[in-house]
C-alpha positions in Angstrom: 0.3 -0.1 -0.1 1.7 3.1 -1.5 -0.1 5.6 1.0 -1.2 5.6 4.9 -4.0 3.2 5.7 -7.2 3.7 7.2 -8.4 2.2 10.4 -10.4 -0.5 8.9 -7.6 -1.4 6.4 -5.3 -1.6 9.0 -6.9 -3.8 11.1 -7.5 -6.2 8.2 -4.2 -6.6 7.4 -3.1 -7.0 10.5 -5.7 -9.8 11.1 -3.9 -11.5 7.9 -0.7 -11.0 9.4 -1.9 -12.5 12.9 -3.2 -15.4 11.3 -0.5 -16.9 9.6 1.8 -16.8 12.6 -1.4 -18.9 14.5 -2.9 -16.0 16.8 -5.9 -17.3 18.2 -8.5 -14.7 17.2 -6.3 -12.4 15.3 -9.0 -9.8 14.7 -9.1 -9.5 18.0 -5.8 -9.1 18.8 -5.5 -6.5 16.0 -8.3 -4.2 17.1 -7.4 -4.0 20.6 -3.3 -3.2 19.6 -4.5 -0.6 17.5 -7.1 1.1 19.7 -3.9 1.1 22.2 -2.0 2.7 19.9 -4.5 4.9 19.1 -5.1 6.0 22.6 -9.0 4.6 22.5 -11.2 1.8 23.1 -11.5 -1.1 20.7 -15.2 -0.1 20.3 -14.3 3.6 19.5 -12.5 2.4 16.4 -15.7 1.3 14.7 -16.6 4.9 14.5 -13.2 6.0 13.1 -12.8 3.3 10.5 -12.2 5.5 7.9 -10.0 7.9 9.8 -6.1 7.8 7.9 -3.4 6.8 10.3 -0.5 8.5 10.8 3.5 7.6 10.8 3.7 7.7 15.1 0.8 5.4 15.3 1.5 3.0 12.8 5.1 2.7 14.4 3.6 1.6 17.8 1.3 -0.6 16.1 4.0 -2.4 14.0 6.2 -3.2 17.1 3.3 -4.2 18.9 1.9 -6.6 16.2 5.4 -8.1 15.9 5.4 -9.1 19.6 2.1 -10.5 19.3 2.9 -12.5 16.4 5.8 -14.2 18.8 3.0 -15.2 20.6 3.3 -12.7 23.7 0.0 -12.7 25.6 -2.2 -10.0 24.3 -2.5 -8.6 27.8 1.3 -8.2 28.7 1.2 -6.0 25.3 -1.7 -4.2 26.2 -0.4 -4.0 30.6 -3.5 -4.3 31.7 -6.7 -6.6 32.4 -10.4 -6.7 32.8 -11.4 -8.7 35.7 -15.2 -8.4 37.3 -15.3 -5.0 35.4 -12.4 -3.8 37.0 -8.6 -2.7 35.7 -6.1 -4.3 36.8 -2.5 -3.8 35.9 -0.7 -6.9 34.6 3.2 -7.2 33.4 5.2 -10.0 32.2 6.1 -13.2 34.6 2.8 -12.3 36.8 0.1 -15.2 36.0 -2.6 -13.6 34.0 -5.9 -14.0 35.3 -8.4 -15.9 33.4 -12.1 -15.5 33.4 -12.9 -18.4 35.0 -11.5 -17.2 38.3 -14.3 -14.4 38.4 -16.8 -17.9 39.3 -14.1 -18.4 42.3 -14.6 -14.9 43.6 -18.4 -15.6 43.3 -17.9 -18.6 45.4 -16.7 -17.0 48.1 -18.9 -14.5 48.3 -21.8 -17.0 48.6 -19.7 -19.1 51.3 -19.8 -15.5 52.6 -23.0 -14.5 52.9 -24.9 -13.4 55.8 -21.8 -12.1 57.4 -21.5 -9.1 58.6 -17.7 -8.6 57.9 -15.4 -11.1 56.3 -11.8 -11.6 57.4 -9.9 -13.7 54.7 -6.5 -14.6 53.1 -5.5 -15.4 49.8 -2.6 -18.0 49.1 -0.8 -17.2 45.1 -2.3 -13.6 45.1 -0.3 -12.8 41.5 -1.6 -9.4 40.2 -4.3 -9.4 42.8 -7.4 -9.8 40.9 -9.3 -12.0 44.2 -8.4 -9.8 46.8 -9.0 -6.8 44.8 -11.8 -8.1 43.6 -13.5 -9.3 46.9 -12.3 -5.9 48.8 -13.8 -3.8 46.4 -17.4 -5.4 45.8 -17.5 -5.4 49.8 -16.6 -3.0 52.3 -16.4 -4.8 55.2 -14.3 -7.4 54.1 -10.3 -7.4 55.0 -7.9 -9.3 54.4 -4.3 -10.6 53.5 -3.1 -11.8 50.1 0.6 -13.0 49.8 3.1 -14.3 46.9 6.0 -15.9 46.9 7.3 -13.9 43.8 8.0 -10.7 45.1 7.4 -9.0 41.6 3.7 -10.5 41.8 3.1 -9.2 45.5 4.7 -5.6 44.4 2.4 -5.8 41.2 -0.5 -6.8 43.5 0.0 -3.9 46.4 -0.1 -1.5 43.2 -3.5 -2.7 42.2 -4.9 -2.6 45.5 -3.8 1.0 45.6 -5.2 1.9 42.8 -8.8 -0.1 43.6 -8.3 2.4 46.6 -8.7 -0.5 49.1 -5.0 -0.9 50.7 -6.5 0.1 54.3 -8.1 -3.3 54.0 -6.1 -5.7 52.0 -2.0 -6.1 53.2 -0.2 -7.7 50.5 2.8 -9.6 51.6 5.5 -11.8 50.0 5.8 -15.3 51.5 6.5 -18.7 50.4 3.6 -20.4 52.5 1.4 -19.8 55.4 4.1 -20.2 58.3 4.0 -16.8 59.6 0.6 -16.4 59.7 0.2 -17.7 63.1 -3.4 -16.6 64.0 -5.1 -19.9 64.7 -9.2 -19.4 64.4 -9.1 -15.6 62.7 -10.0 -16.0 59.4 -13.3 -16.7 58.4 -12.4 -17.3 54.6 -9.1 -19.1 52.6 -9.1 -18.4 48.8 -6.5 -19.5 46.4 -6.0 -20.1 42.6 -3.4 -22.3 43.2 -0.5 -23.6 40.5 -2.5 -26.6 39.2 -0.6 -27.6 35.7 0.9 -30.7 36.1 4.8 -30.1 35.5 5.0 -32.4 32.3 1.7 -31.0 30.6 3.2 -26.9 30.6 5.5 -27.2 27.9 2.5 -28.7 25.6 0.2 -25.7 26.5 -0.6 -22.8 24.1 2.4 -21.0 23.0 1.8 -18.2 25.0 1.3 -19.8 28.4 4.4 -22.3 27.7 6.7 -19.8 26.4 5.6 -16.3 28.3 4.0 -17.2 31.6 5.4 -18.0 34.8 6.2 -21.2 35.5 6.3 -20.9 39.2 2.5 -19.9 38.7 1.9 -22.7 36.9 3.3 -25.9 38.1 1.5 -27.9 40.5 4.0 -30.8 40.8 4.2 -33.6 39.3 0.4 -34.2 39.3 -0.7 -30.7 39.6 -2.1 -31.3 43.5 1.1 -30.3 45.4 -0.1 -27.4 46.8 -3.6 -28.7 48.2 -2.5 -30.2 51.3 -1.0 -27.5 52.3 -4.0 -25.4 52.1 -5.8 -27.3 53.4 -4.0 -28.0 56.3 -3.3 -23.9 56.9 -7.0 -23.5 56.5 -7.9 -26.1 59.0 -5.3 -24.0 61.5 -6.4 -20.5 60.4 -10.5 -20.4 60.1 -12.5 -20.0 62.4 -15.5 -22.7 62.9 -17.8 -22.8 60.1 -15.3 -20.7 58.2 -15.1 -21.5 54.6 -11.8 -22.4 52.1 -12.3 -22.0 48.1 -10.0 -23.1 45.9 -9.5 -23.0 41.8 -8.7 -26.4 40.7 -7.9 -28.2 37.3 -10.3 -30.2 35.1 -10.0 -33.6 36.5 -9.2 -32.7 39.7 -12.0 -32.8 41.2 -12.6 -35.9 43.0 -8.6 -35.5 44.2 -9.1 -32.2 45.6 -12.4 -33.1 46.8 -10.7 -36.2 49.0 -7.7 -34.2 50.2 -10.3 -31.8 51.9 -12.3 -34.4 53.0 -9.6 -36.4 54.8 -8.1 -32.8 56.6 -11.4 -32.8 58.3 -13.5 -30.0 56.1 -17.0 -30.9 56.1 -19.5 -29.7 53.4 -17.1 -30.6 50.6 -18.7 -29.4 47.0 -17.0 -29.3 43.8 -18.5 -26.5 41.0 -17.7 -26.5 37.1 -17.1 -23.0 35.3 -18.8 -22.0 32.3 -18.0 -24.9 29.8 -18.8 -27.2 32.4 -15.5 -28.4 33.4 -14.4 -29.2 37.1 -13.2 -26.1 38.0 -13.4 -25.0 42.4 -13.9 -27.2 45.2 -15.2 -25.3 48.8 -15.3 -27.0 52.3 -15.9 -26.0 55.9 -14.1 -26.4 59.3 -16.3 -27.8 61.3 -17.8 -26.6 64.2 -15.2 -28.0 66.5 -11.7 -29.1 64.9 -11.0 -32.7 65.4 -9.4 -33.0 69.0 -11.0 -29.7 70.5 
């Protein structure tokens, strides 16, 4: 093309370019990246289809398209992700939240229904979307969110600050629940832990296997290595009738349910996601823990 392209021409050309590199939903990526370069929303593009693009915009757009063609996740390029209609900053090497995890937040709220105030703790907070969404939607909820990665914890803290709830959510760097010694002080333990079996990570979509943090994905040989620790910690930290809610991988429902039941939880149940796949397990600490 010997002249500067219009918005619609650039989108169509970019869609074909990304499709050749095997990018899933290439039109969607092309539109999001052009909207980023123009400083507008993706929907605004539809009002600007005949607008001619200048070189500064095209330069940024070409650079981002090359990143996407290398299968860098769209969220890393855009630098943000939407979760429960809230905007969260996202950076490379921090796990990208999935829409299915919104169901975990809904389940947590359901488990706490009827309580005037809730004290929660989240293991493996990543970018802070679970803790942030819970605090933003529930003004009388307070909690602790922690992650083994200092980079993730710093990003989560920044997102919590941007949501205006830093006074109600403390973000810490920790490799486990060991330093949280206040037994029986939390109403809710919530987590989306790493649950991909180590041997399956290289076979995942390239955007995941080549770009996302292995630490945030690797759940050990069978994908279940974190659940016994979370279940044990929950029994220690939860108040009687307090609840634990965790995300799981498809096919892990029976195994994780058994882990919770053997740890002493009652009312253990598995929930499915939008596609009918096993996605969450919840249970409650009994009124009196065994041996009380």
